[in-house]
N, C-alpha and C positions, 0 to 999 in steps of 0.2 A: 189107835192111840189118841188120847185127848191132848190137844196142844193149846196152851194158854200163854200169851205174850204179855209180859208186864212192862210197866214203865212207859206207857203210851203218853206222848205229850203233844201230838199234832194229828190233824185229820189225815195228812198224807201217810204217816206211820200206821195209823189205824186201818186205812183202806188197803195199804200194801199188805199188812198182816192178814187181813181177811182174804185178799186175792191169793195169798200164798197158802191158804187153807187153815188158818188159825180158827180154833173152835171158840176161844174166849180171849178177851182183852182185859188187862188190868190197869187201872188208873191209881197211881200212888198218892195218898194223902198223908203219908207219914212225914212229919217235920224233919228237916235235915237231909232228906233224900235228894240227890241231884236230879232225880226224875219226878220230883213232886209237882203236881199241878194244882191249881186252884179249882174250887168247885165250879166257878163260872166258866173257866176254860174247858173243863171236862164236859160240862153241859153243852157247850157250843159244839164240841166234837161229837158227842153221843147223838145229838139230834140229827146229825147228817149221816149216820151209819144205817145200813140196811138192818132194820130192827129184828127180823126173823132169822138172820143168817149167823149171828154171833151172840154169845153171852158176854155181858160186861160186868166187871167187878170193881169195887172200890177196895184198895189195899190199905189197911190201917195197922198201926202198932201201938198198943196200950192207950188207945183213944177212948174217951168216954162213950158208952154205948148210945147215949142220946144223940151225940154228934154223928156217930157212925150212921145211925138210921136216918137222921136228917139229911146228910149228904147223899146217901144212896138213893133215897126217894126223891129228893129235890133235883138231883142230876138226871134221874131217869135210868139208873143202873139196875141190873137184874140181881145183884148180890153183893155180899161183903166178904172180903178175905182178911182174917185176923191173924196177925203174925207177932203178937206180943205174948204177954203172960195173962191173958184175959181169963178170969174165973168163969166157971160154968154158968153162974147166974147171969153174968153179963152177956155171954154167948147166947143164952136162952132169950134174954131181952131182945137182942138183935134179931134172932131167928123168928121171933113172933111178929116182927115188923118189916122184914124184907123177904124176898122170894127164896134166895139161896144163901147159905153161909159156908165158907171154907175156913177151917181152923188149921193153922200150920204148926208143926212140931219139928224140932231137930232130933235126929237119931240119938238115942241115949238119954233124951230128956226124961227125968223121973215122972213128969206129968203124963207120959205115954201110957202109964199103968192104968189110967182112967180114961184114955182117949176114946175107948169104945162107948163110953157113957156120955160123950160130948153131945150137946144139942145140935151141933153143926151137921149139915147135910153131907159134907165131904171132909175127911181128915187127910191132910197132906203131911207126909213124913219124908224127911230127907234120909235116904237109905241106899245101901248098895244095890238093892233090887231095882230102884228107880234108875240108877246109873245103867245097869245092865239093859233095862227095857229101852232106855233112850238110845243106847249105842246100837240097838238092833234096828233103829230107824235109819234108812239109807241116807237121808239128807244130812243127819247129824254126822254120820261117818264121813260123808263126802266133804263136809265143812272142815273137819279135823284133818283129813287127808290133803285138802287144798291148802290149809294153813302150813302144814309140814312141807309142802312142795314149793313154797314161795322163795324168791331170790332175796327178798328183804322183809324184815319184820320190825315194826315200831312197838315197843313194849314199855310198860311202866314198872316201877319198883315200889312195892308196898311194904308196910310195916305191920306189926301186931299191936301197936299202941291202941288204946281205947278210942282214940280219935280217928283211927284209920277207917276208910269207907267200908271195908269188909266186916269190921267189927261194929261200927256205929249203926249201920243199916241192917244188922242182923243176918248177913249172909253167912257168917260163921258164929255159932252160938258161943256163949260164955264157957260152956264145958269144953267145946272143941278148941277154943283159944287156950284154955289151961293145958290141954293135952299137947298142943303145939309148943307152947312155952316150955313145958316139962321135957319135951323131946329136944329142946335146944334151938327151936326155930327163932329166927330174927327178922325174917322178911319173906317176900314172895315175888316171883316174876310169873305172870300168867297163872296165878294161883298154884304154882309149884313152889313149895316152901323150902328154905335152906337155913343152915346154921351160920354163925359168924365166920366160920372157916370155909363156907361155900359147899358144905356137904348137904345132899338132899335129905329132907325130912318127909317120911312116907306115911305118917299116921292117918291122913285123910284120903289117901290115894284110892281107897276102895269106893269112895263116893264122889270123887272129883272127875269132871269131864273137861279136859284141857289137853293142850299139846304136851307130849312127853318131853322130859328133859333132853334125851338124846336127839329127838327130832328138832327141838329148838336149837340145839348146838350145831346141827348140820346145816341150818339156814346160813347162806354165805354172809349176809350182812344183817346183824341185829342191832338196832339203835334203841338204847334205853333212855328214858326221860324221867328225871326225879329231881325235885328241888326242895330245899329246906334242910337246915343243919340237923333237925331232928331225924332225918333219914340217913345220916352218916353211916351208922352201923349196918343198916340194911343195904346201902349202896356198896359198902366194903364187902359184905357177904356175897352180893351178886357178882361183883368183880372177881372174887376168889372162886366163884362157881364157874367162871369162864363161859358165861352164857350170853355175852354181848361183845360187839366189836367197837361200838361207839357209845359214849355216855354224854348226854346233854344235861347240864345243870347250871345253877347260878354260881357266881364267883365265891360267895361265902361258903357254900356247901362244898365247892371244889377244894377250897383251902382246908376245910375240916376233914375231908376225905384224904387228902394228901398227908396231913398231919397224923391222922389215924393209921394210915398205911406205913408211915415212917416208924411209928411206935410198935408196929407189928401186931 
């Protein structure tokens, strides 16, 4: 199995990933990502890594190809990973100027029809087959089993708003967001989605790797953290899903949640 760890922001994280057997590291240059690094910081990390032991990639989303190649070559990375809607001509431009190119697609993306013609060296597809392959890895199974056996869990409550990190950073495609909304999803806990009534939504379960609903509910103490009145409906849905024991939020959001609960 080829293992790539994305979102590296420090030399310590990079060296730990290498020590644990990572084949490649990703440095995110997509604006808005909480794991974004500057080219200067990435260069400072990369120059301290064992050059022959790991592949290093810059991760971009809908960035100008000239800037992609400039950052990759200036930082000393070995390749670029493109996760936007880059046309073939731009992918080819990058490929001619860097050593390796990965192009990412979401499962069901119409662009997959022409993926075989991509100038990229590697085509990355989010699919059930990838989930199955990853779950065959003992370390991933062990991590999920360890999570399910905890005495306490600290979780967040997400929404499906366009500003939500899962949406904004491309972890869930626009097509999958539409599918979730059509199925009635209002939010998520640990990327397990639910309706306003707290009913699970399973439309992405064949591709998600996360703790199962029943496993989360068996953890003795689950503390959820969520703030902002815009999260009221998602918080109400999570409460109705009965997947937490404690909710930590701000006063304004707490009042909004109580009012929403009173209205039913």
